[in-house]
C-alpha positions as CSV (number, residue, x, y, z in Angstrom):
1,M,-8.3,12.4,7.9
2,T,-10.5,13.0,4.8
3,F,-13.4,11.2,6.2
4,V,-13.1,13.0,9.6
5,R,-13.7,16.3,7.8
6,T,-16.5,14.8,5.8
7,K,-18.1,13.3,8.9
8,L,-18.0,16.6,10.7
9,K,-19.6,18.4,7.8
10,L,-22.3,15.7,7.5
11,E,-23.1,16.0,11.3
12,R,-23.8,19.7,10.8
13,M,-26.3,19.0,7.9
14,R,-29.9,18.1,8.1
15,P,-31.3,14.7,6.9
16,G,-31.8,14.7,3.2
17,E,-29.2,17.4,2.5
18,I,-26.5,16.5,-0.1
19,L,-22.8,16.9,0.2
20,S,-20.3,16.7,-2.6
21,V,-16.7,15.8,-1.6
22,R,-13.7,16.2,-3.9
23,L,-11.2,13.4,-3.3
24,R,-7.7,12.9,-4.7
25,G,-6.0,9.5,-4.5
26,E,-7.1,5.9,-4.3
27,E,-7.2,5.5,-0.6
28,P,-9.7,8.3,0.1
29,L,-11.8,7.1,-2.9
30,R,-12.1,3.7,-1.2
31,N,-12.5,4.9,2.4
32,V,-14.8,7.9,2.3
33,P,-17.8,6.2,0.4
34,R,-17.4,3.0,2.5
35,A,-17.3,5.0,5.8
36,A,-20.2,7.2,4.8
37,R,-22.3,4.0,4.0
38,D,-21.2,2.5,7.3
39,E,-22.6,5.7,9.0
40,G,-25.9,5.1,7.3
41,H,-25.6,7.8,4.6
42,E,-26.5,7.2,0.9
43,I,-23.8,7.5,-1.8
44,L,-25.6,9.1,-4.8
45,G,-22.7,8.9,-7.2
46,V,-18.9,9.0,-7.9
47,E,-17.6,11.0,-10.8
48,S,-14.2,11.9,-12.1
49,D,-13.3,15.4,-13.3
50,G,-9.9,14.3,-14.5
51,N,-7.9,15.4,-11.5
52,A,-10.0,14.1,-8.7
53,H,-13.2,12.3,-7.9
54,I,-16.4,13.9,-6.7
55,V,-18.4,11.7,-4.3
56,T,-22.0,12.9,-3.7
57,I,-23.5,11.9,-0.4
58,R,-27.1,12.3,0.9
59,R,-27.2,12.6,4.7
60,T,-29.7,10.3,6.4
């Protein structure tokens, strides 16, 4: 479900725009970056803020 919301947001963005997604748990952390790459988007980084991970995605 997390990637569905991410995908909907990415679809509303213009190419080159950047989205930061806050993820909690190991499954979303594995699935969201993989699915975004599969859709052709670029993963710019993954950082931890202690409670969650922030995945930064550039829409292509």
